[in-house]
C-alpha positions as CSV (number, residue, x, y, z in Angstrom):
1,X,81.1,75.4,87.5
2,X,83.2,78.4,88.6
3,X,85.9,77.2,91.0
4,X,87.4,80.5,92.3
5,X,87.3,84.2,91.7
6,X,90.4,85.5,90.1
7,X,92.0,88.5,91.8
8,X,94.8,90.8,90.6
9,X,98.0,88.8,91.1
10,X,99.6,91.4,93.4
11,X,96.7,91.3,95.8
12,X,96.6,87.5,95.7
13,X,98.4,84.9,97.7
14,X,100.9,84.8,94.9
15,X,102.9,87.3,96.7
16,X,106.2,86.0,98.0
17,X,106.1,85.1,101.7
18,X,109.2,86.1,103.6
19,X,109.9,84.5,106.9
20,X,109.9,87.9,108.6
21,X,107.4,90.7,108.2
22,X,108.3,93.4,105.5
23,X,109.6,96.7,106.6
24,X,107.5,99.7,106.2
25,X,106.1,101.9,108.9
26,X,107.9,99.6,111.3
27,X,111.2,100.7,109.9
28,X,110.4,104.3,110.6
29,X,109.2,103.4,114.1
30,X,112.4,101.6,114.8
31,X,114.4,104.6,113.6
32,X,112.3,106.8,115.9
33,X,112.8,104.5,118.8
34,X,116.5,104.6,118.3
35,X,116.5,108.4,118.5
36,X,114.4,108.3,121.7
37,X,116.7,105.8,123.3
38,X,119.2,108.5,124.2
39,X,116.7,110.3,126.4
40,X,115.0,107.3,127.9
41,X,113.7,107.7,131.4
42,X,112.4,105.4,134.1
43,X,108.6,105.2,134.1
44,X,108.2,102.8,136.9
45,X,110.2,100.6,139.3
46,X,109.0,97.1,140.2
47,X,110.8,95.4,143.1
48,X,113.9,97.3,142.2
49,X,113.6,96.5,138.4
50,X,113.5,99.7,136.4
51,X,111.1,100.0,133.5
52,X,112.4,102.5,130.9
53,X,110.3,104.8,128.8
54,X,111.8,103.0,125.8
55,X,110.5,99.7,127.0
56,X,107.1,101.3,127.7
57,X,107.0,102.9,124.2
58,X,107.7,99.5,122.6
59,X,104.9,98.0,124.7
60,X,102.5,100.7,123.6
61,X,103.4,100.2,120.0
62,X,102.8,96.5,120.3
63,X,99.4,96.9,122.0
64,X,98.2,99.5,119.4
65,X,99.7,97.9,116.3
66,X,97.3,98.2,113.4
67,X,95.2,100.8,115.2
68,X,94.3,103.5,112.7
69,X,92.6,105.6,115.2
70,X,94.0,108.5,117.3
71,X,97.1,107.9,119.5
72,X,96.3,106.5,123.0
73,X,95.1,109.1,125.5
74,X,96.9,109.7,128.8
75,X,94.3,107.6,130.6
76,X,94.9,104.7,128.1
77,X,98.6,105.0,128.6
78,X,98.2,104.8,132.4
79,X,96.2,101.6,131.9
80,X,98.9,100.2,129.6
81,X,101.6,101.1,132.2
82,X,99.6,99.1,134.8
83,X,99.5,96.2,132.3
84,X,103.2,96.4,131.9
85,X,103.8,96.5,135.6
86,X,101.5,93.4,136.0
87,X,103.5,91.6,133.3
88,X,106.7,92.5,135.1
89,X,105.4,91.2,138.4
90,X,104.3,87.9,136.7
91,X,107.7,87.6,135.0
92,X,109.5,88.2,138.2
93,X,107.4,85.5,139.9
94,X,108.2,83.1,137.0
95,X,111.9,83.9,137.4
96,X,111.8,83.0,141.1
97,X,110.1,79.7,140.3
98,X,112.7,79.0,137.6
99,X,110.2,78.7,134.8
100,X,112.8,80.0,132.3
101,X,114.4,76.6,132.6
102,X,111.3,74.7,131.6
103,X,112.0,73.3,128.1
104,X,108.8,74.7,126.5
105,X,109.3,78.1,128.1
106,X,112.9,78.2,127.0
107,X,112.0,77.3,123.5
108,X,109.4,80.1,123.3
109,X,111.9,82.6,124.6
110,X,114.4,81.5,122.0
111,X,111.8,81.7,119.3
112,X,110.9,85.3,120.3
113,X,114.5,86.3,120.4
114,X,115.0,84.8,116.9
115,X,111.9,86.5,115.6
116,X,112.9,89.9,117.0
117,X,116.4,89.7,115.6
118,X,115.1,88.5,112.2
119,X,112.7,91.4,112.0
120,X,115.5,93.9,112.9
121,X,117.7,92.4,110.2
122,X,114.8,92.6,107.7
123,X,114.1,96.2,108.5
124,X,117.8,97.2,108.3
125,X,118.2,95.4,104.9
126,X,115.1,96.9,103.3
127,X,116.1,100.4,104.6
128,X,119.5,100.0,103.0
129,X,117.9,98.7,99.7
130,X,114.9,101.0,99.1
131,X,112.5,100.2,96.2
132,X,112.9,102.7,93.3
133,X,110.1,104.0,91.2
134,X,111.7,102.3,88.2
135,X,111.6,99.0,90.0
136,X,107.9,99.5,90.9
137,X,106.9,100.4,87.3
138,X,108.9,97.4,85.9
139,X,107.2,95.0,88.3
140,X,103.8,96.5,87.5
141,X,104.3,96.1,83.8
142,X,105.5,92.6,84.2
143,X,102.5,91.6,86.2
144,X,100.2,93.3,83.7
145,X,101.8,91.4,80.9
146,X,101.3,88.1,82.7
147,X,97.6,88.7,83.4
148,X,95.5,86.0,81.8
149,X,93.0,86.7,79.1
150,X,89.2,86.9,79.6
151,X,86.8,84.9,77.5
152,X,83.2,85.3,76.4
153,X,81.6,81.9,75.6
154,X,78.5,79.9,75.4
155,X,78.1,76.2,76.3
156,X,75.6,73.4,76.1
157,X,75.8,71.0,79.1
158,X,74.4,67.5,78.8
159,X,74.7,64.3,80.8
160,X,75.7,61.9,78.0
161,X,78.5,62.0,75.4
162,X,76.0,60.6,72.8
163,X,73.8,63.6,73.3
164,X,76.7,66.0,72.9
165,X,77.8,64.2,69.7
166,X,74.3,64.7,68.4
167,X,74.3,68.4,69.2
168,X,77.7,68.9,67.4
169,X,76.2,67.1,64.3
170,X,73.3,69.5,64.4
171,X,75.7,72.5,64.6
172,X,77.7,71.2,61.7
173,X,74.5,71.0,59.7
174,X,73.8,74.7,60.4
175,X,72.0,74.5,63.7
176,X,71.6,77.6,65.9
177,X,73.8,77.3,69.0
178,X,71.6,79.6,71.2
179,X,68.5,77.7,70.3
180,X,70.1,74.3,71.0
181,X,71.4,75.6,74.3
182,X,68.0,76.8,75.4
183,X,66.4,73.4,74.4
184,X,69.1,71.0,75.5
185,X,71.4,72.4,78.1
186,X,71.2,71.2,81.7
187,X,72.9,74.3,83.1
188,X,70.1,76.3,84.6
189,X,72.2,79.4,84.9
190,X,73.0,79.8,81.2
191,X,70.4,77.7,79.3
192,X,67.8,80.4,79.4
193,X,70.3,82.8,77.9
194,X,71.2,80.6,75.0
195,X,74.1,79.1,76.9
196,X,75.8,82.5,77.4
197,X,78.3,82.5,80.3
198,X,79.3,86.1,79.9
199,X,82.9,87.2,80.4
200,X,85.1,85.1,82.6
201,X,88.7,84.2,83.4
202,X,89.8,80.6,82.5
203,X,91.1,80.1,86.0
204,X,87.5,80.4,87.4
205,X,86.5,77.3,85.4
206,X,87.2,73.7,85.9
207,X,90.4,72.6,84.0
208,X,88.9,70.6,81.1
209,X,86.5,73.5,80.3
210,X,89.2,76.1,80.7
211,X,91.7,74.2,78.5
212,X,89.1,73.8,75.8
213,X,88.1,77.4,75.8
214,X,91.8,78.5,75.6
215,X,92.4,76.3,72.6
216,X,89.4,77.6,70.6
217,X,89.5,80.3,67.9
218,X,87.0,83.1,68.1
219,X,83.7,82.1,66.6
220,X,84.5,78.4,66.7
221,X,82.9,75.6,68.8
222,X,84.3,72.4,70.1
223,X,84.0,69.6,67.6
224,X,84.3,66.9,70.2
225,X,82.5,66.9,73.6
226,X,84.4,68.2,76.6
227,X,84.0,66.1,79.7
228,X,84.1,67.6,83.2
229,X,82.8,66.6,86.6
230,X,79.5,68.3,85.6
231,X,78.9,66.3,82.4
232,X,79.7,66.9,78.7
233,X,80.0,70.4,77.2
234,X,79.8,71.8,73.7
235,X,81.5,75.2,73.9
236,X,81.3,78.2,71.5
237,X,83.9,81.0,71.9
238,X,82.3,84.4,71.2
239,X,85.1,86.7,72.0
240,X,88.5,87.2,73.8
241,X,90.0,90.3,75.5
242,X,92.9,91.2,77.7
243,X,91.9,91.6,81.4
244,X,91.4,95.1,82.6
245,X,94.3,96.0,84.9
246,X,93.9,98.5,87.8
247,X,95.8,101.8,87.5
248,X,99.4,101.8,88.7
249,X,98.7,104.4,91.4
250,X,95.8,102.3,92.8
251,X,98.0,99.2,93.4
252,X,101.3,101.0,94.0
253,X,101.4,100.1,97.7
254,X,100.8,96.4,96.9
255,X,103.5,96.5,94.2
256,X,106.0,98.1,96.6
257,X,105.3,95.4,99.3
258,X,105.7,92.7,96.6
259,X,109.1,94.1,95.4
260,X,110.2,94.6,99.0
261,X,109.4,91.0,99.9
262,X,111.1,89.8,96.7
263,X,114.3,91.6,97.6
264,X,114.1,90.3,101.1
265,X,113.6,86.8,99.9
266,X,116.7,87.2,97.6
267,X,118.7,88.3,100.6
268,X,117.5,85.3,102.7
269,X,118.4,83.0,99.7
270,X,121.9,84.5,99.6
271,X,122.3,83.8,103.3
272,X,121.2,80.2,102.9
273,X,123.8,79.7,100.1
274,X,126.7,80.6,102.4
275,X,125.2,78.9,105.5
276,X,126.1,75.5,107.0
277,X,122.6,74.0,107.3
278,X,122.0,70.4,108.4
279,X,118.5,68.9,108.7
């Protein structure tokens, strides 16, 4: 009956998706690369084309992106330089054959150019608009306030509405919910426990069930059968509590990324408002 496992909203896909990647360590890398540009040297020459140390460093960063291990060794760097030389040779051959004029190749080149410029603009904007501790705490508090409640409930699942109506009449006459659940429920997972579903988030349940639980008062049961794709339910709400939130320090990196992307999205929205866009 559970449809999905609820995750803390900041770690879920509910995070705003920007059209460029968020700045973080890349911003620092870009700043470092800028400083190194002044003392860039030539690491290789391929048919008269000079490959600068800045180009090579950028290539190494791209190859090792996401690698949390030690920096590449001299041997690995030598291998990467050979890879860059081979790429340059292939690119030179493509140039001689005029492949850059091929529509598909030209489109890919334009897309790469657009992506790189967009990332650079993103990094520059986020660097100029850093996220403050106050903003982080405010976003964390807002997300915590918006977290859904958790419910502890029992249910009796039957195939026919008439059977559910009969069970409700027995409850109204003083029948024991747990005993009826053990005897009548078709849910093998909870029937043996008196219909007990334990603690759950409403979003993990099918909608008719979730809506019925959310509308119940603590200690009350549904006085009309609740129909879902599984059959007919009679539901008893045992308890309600606020979901336990992770500590701020534990999710601070996710919160920072969320706020960064939100700021970046606002920046992109402002650009769209003043842009002349035709579709």
